[in-house]
C-alpha positions in Angstrom: 0.0 0.0 0.0 1.3 3.4 -1.0 0.2 6.8 0.5 0.6 10.1 -1.3 -0.2 13.6 0.0 -1.2 15.8 -2.9 -2.7 18.7 -0.9 0.0 21.1 -1.9 -1.2 20.8 -5.5 -4.7 22.3 -4.6 -7.1 21.7 -7.5 -4.4 20.6 -9.9 -3.5 17.2 -8.6 -5.2 14.9 -11.2 -2.3 14.4 -13.6 0.1 13.7 -10.7 -2.3 11.2 -9.3 -2.5 9.3 -12.6 1.3 9.4 -12.9 1.8 8.0 -9.5 -0.7 5.2 -10.2 1.1 4.3 -13.4 4.7 4.5 -12.0 4.5 4.3 -8.2 2.1 1.5 -7.6 2.4 -2.2 -8.7 -0.5 -4.1 -10.3 -2.8 -5.3 -7.5 -1.4 -2.8 -5.1 -3.5 -0.2 -3.4 -2.7 3.5 -3.3 -4.2 6.2 -1.0 -4.2 9.8 -2.2 -4.9 12.7 0.0 -6.0 16.0 -1.6 -7.6 19.3 -0.6 -11.4 19.4 -1.1 -11.8 23.0 -2.3 -15.3 23.6 -3.7 -16.1 19.8 -3.6 -16.1 19.4 -7.4 -12.7 17.8 -7.0 -14.3 14.8 -5.2 -16.4 13.8 -8.2 -13.6 14.6 -10.7 -11.1 12.5 -8.9 -13.4 9.5 -9.0 -14.1 10.2 -12.7 -10.3 10.4 -13.5 -9.7 7.0 -11.8 -12.5 5.3 -13.6 -11.2 6.8 -16.9 -7.8 5.2 -16.3 -9.4 1.8 -15.9 -8.3 1.2 -12.3 -10.5 0.3 -9.3 -11.8 3.0 -7.1 -11.9 1.2 -3.7 -13.1 4.1 -1.6 -13.6 7.9 -1.4 -13.7 9.3 2.2 -13.6 12.6 4.1 -10.3 12.9 5.9 -11.0 16.1 7.9 -12.9 19.4 7.4 -10.9 20.4 4.4 -9.2 17.2 3.0 -10.3 14.1 1.2 -8.9 10.7 0.4 -9.4 8.2 -2.5 -8.3 4.6 -2.4 -7.2 3.1 -5.7 -6.3 -0.4 -6.6 -4.1 -0.7 -9.7 -5.2 -3.3 -12.4 -3.2 -4.8 -15.2 -3.0 -3.4 -18.7 -5.2 -6.0 -20.2 -8.0 -5.2 -17.7 -7.5 -1.5 -18.3 -7.7 -2.0 -22.0 -10.8 -4.1 -21.7 -12.5 -1.5 -19.5 -11.4 1.3 -21.8 -12.9 -0.6 -24.7 -16.2 -1.0 -22.8 -16.2 2.6 -21.9 -15.6 3.6 -25.5 -18.3 1.1 -26.7 -20.7 2.6 -24.1 -19.8 6.1 -25.3 -20.3 5.2 -29.0 -23.6 3.5 -28.1 -24.7 6.5 -26.2 -23.8 8.7 -29.1 -25.6 6.4 -31.5 -28.7 6.4 -29.3 -28.6 10.2 -29.0 -28.3 10.5 -32.8 -31.2 8.1 -33.4 -33.3 10.0 -30.9 -32.3 13.3 -32.6 -33.3 11.9 -36.0 -36.5 10.5 -34.6 -37.3 13.8 -33.0 -36.7 15.7 -36.3 -38.8 13.2 -38.3 -41.6 13.5 -35.7 -41.3 17.3 -35.9 -41.5 17.2 -39.7 -44.4 14.7 -39.6 -46.2 17.0 -37.1 -45.6 20.0 -39.3 -46.9 18.3 -42.4 -50.0 17.1 -40.4 -50.6 20.6 -39.1 -50.3 22.1 -42.5 -52.6 19.5 -44.0 -55.1 20.2 -41.2 -54.9 23.9 -41.6 -55.4 23.5 -45.4 -58.4 21.2 -44.8 -59.9 23.7 -42.4 -59.3 26.6 -44.8 -60.9 24.7 -47.7 -63.8 23.8 -45.5 -64.2 27.5 -44.4 -64.0 28.6 -48.0 -66.6 26.0 -49.1 -68.9 27.2 -46.3 -68.4 30.8 -47.3 -69.1 30.0 -50.9 -72.3 28.1 -50.0 -73.4 30.9 -47.8 -72.8 33.4 -50.6 -74.7 31.3 -53.1 -77.6 30.9 -50.6 -77.6 34.7 -50.1 -77.6 35.3 -53.8 -80.4 32.8 -54.3 -82.5 34.5 -51.6 -81.8 37.9 -53.1 -82.8 36.6 -56.6 -86.0 35.1 -55.1 -86.8 38.3 -53.3 -86.3 40.4 -56.5 -88.4 37.9 -58.5 -91.2 38.1 -55.9 -91.1 41.9 -55.8 -91.2 42.0 -59.6 -94.1 39.6 -59.7 -96.0 41.6 -57.0 -95.3 44.8 -58.9 -96.5 43.3 -62.2 -99.6 42.0 -60.4 -100.3 45.4 -58.9 -99.9 47.1 -62.3 -102.2 44.5 -63.9 -104.8 45.0 -61.2 -104.5 48.8 -61.6 -104.8 48.5 -65.4 -107.9 46.3 -65.0 -109.4 48.7 -62.5 -108.7 51.6 -64.9 -110.3 49.8 -67.8 -113.3 49.0 -65.7 -113.6 52.6 -64.6 -113.2 53.9 -68.1 -115.9 51.5 -69.3 -118.2 52.6 -66.5 -117.5 56.2 -67.2 -118.2 55.8 -70.9 -121.7 54.8 -70.0 -122.2 57.9 -67.7 -121.4 61.5 -68.1 -121.3 62.1 -64.4 -118.2 63.7 -63.1 -117.5 65.2 -59.6 -115.2 68.1 -58.5 -112.4 66.0 -57.0 -110.6 69.1 -55.8 -112.9 69.0 -52.8 -111.1 65.8 -51.7 -108.2 66.3 -49.4 -104.8 66.2 -51.2 -106.3 66.6 -54.8 -105.8 69.8 -56.7 -106.7 70.6 -60.3 -103.5 69.0 -61.7 -104.0 65.8 -59.7 -107.7 65.8 -60.7 -106.7 65.8 -64.4 -104.3 63.0 -63.6 -107.0 60.9 -62.0 -109.4 61.6 -64.8 -106.7 60.3 -67.2 -106.8 57.1 -65.3 -110.6 56.9 -65.5 -111.3 58.2 -62.0 -114.0 60.9 -62.2 -116.2 60.6 -59.1 -115.9 60.6 -55.3 -117.0 57.0 -55.4 -114.2 56.2 -57.9 -111.7 57.6 -55.4 -113.3 56.0 -52.4 -113.4 52.6 -54.0 -109.8 52.6 -55.2 -107.9 49.3 -54.3 -104.6 49.1 -52.6 -103.0 48.2 -55.9 -104.5 51.3 -57.5 -103.3 53.5 -54.6 -99.8 52.1 -54.9 -99.8 52.6 -58.6 -100.9 56.2 -58.3 -98.3 57.0 -55.6 -95.4 55.4 -57.7 -96.5 56.5 -61.1 -97.5 60.1 -60.3 -95.7 60.8 -57.0 -98.7 62.1 -55.1 -97.6 64.2 -52.2 -98.2 62.6 -48.8 -100.2 59.3 -48.4 -102.8 58.9 -51.1 -104.7 56.7 -48.7 -105.7 59.9 -46.9 -107.3 61.2 -50.1 -109.2 57.9 -50.4 -110.4 58.0 -46.8 -111.5 61.6 -47.2 -113.5 60.7 -50.3 -115.2 58.0 -48.3 -116.0 60.5 -45.5 -117.3 63.0 -48.1 -119.7 60.4 -49.5 -120.9 59.4 -46.1 -121.6 63.0 -45.2 -123.3 63.5 -48.5 -125.5 60.5 -47.9 -126.7 61.9 -44.7 
């Protein structure tokens, strides 16, 4: 057994320790090395250095408040070589595993990216399809509303024309004509307009249909609500009847 005090080397005792193991200790012999602890990192490093040389670390003990000892048993070169080969094999295996894990992680990342892009594209296409369908539905509803409005307008114009023809026919069989200017909202100009549409009497005004009223308001732009004139004509006839 050999004892070596390396405290004077502070934190730089590792190379000297390896040199003493190689040259100062026989195979199978034990060496005890004393060194200063410092920040305690030297304890783990001393053990790592001994294992890296391939020798046996028998013990690692606290010597006092500031010093530490490691006990090393020297092994033969064949054992050192065998252990070095195992350490190197383990290192290579660890590197291989790390590389495989890195490649696997990159492949997964790429796969996740492609999947995310595909999902985003699918969602975008779905949103676009829904937006297109909504637009087409809105256009369809608008077209139907326009068609309905057109049909209603044509129906109103047709009813107004029929009423006008009916009034003209009735008027041709009678020469009776009232002073329509007495009706609220009807002046001489509007009276002529009404006459041109075959409306000559208070009764003609009072009996006008909603379609005729709408036609007169749209076609001749009567001021106000022409329904007021129709109601006034009705009131006029009722008062006259009394």
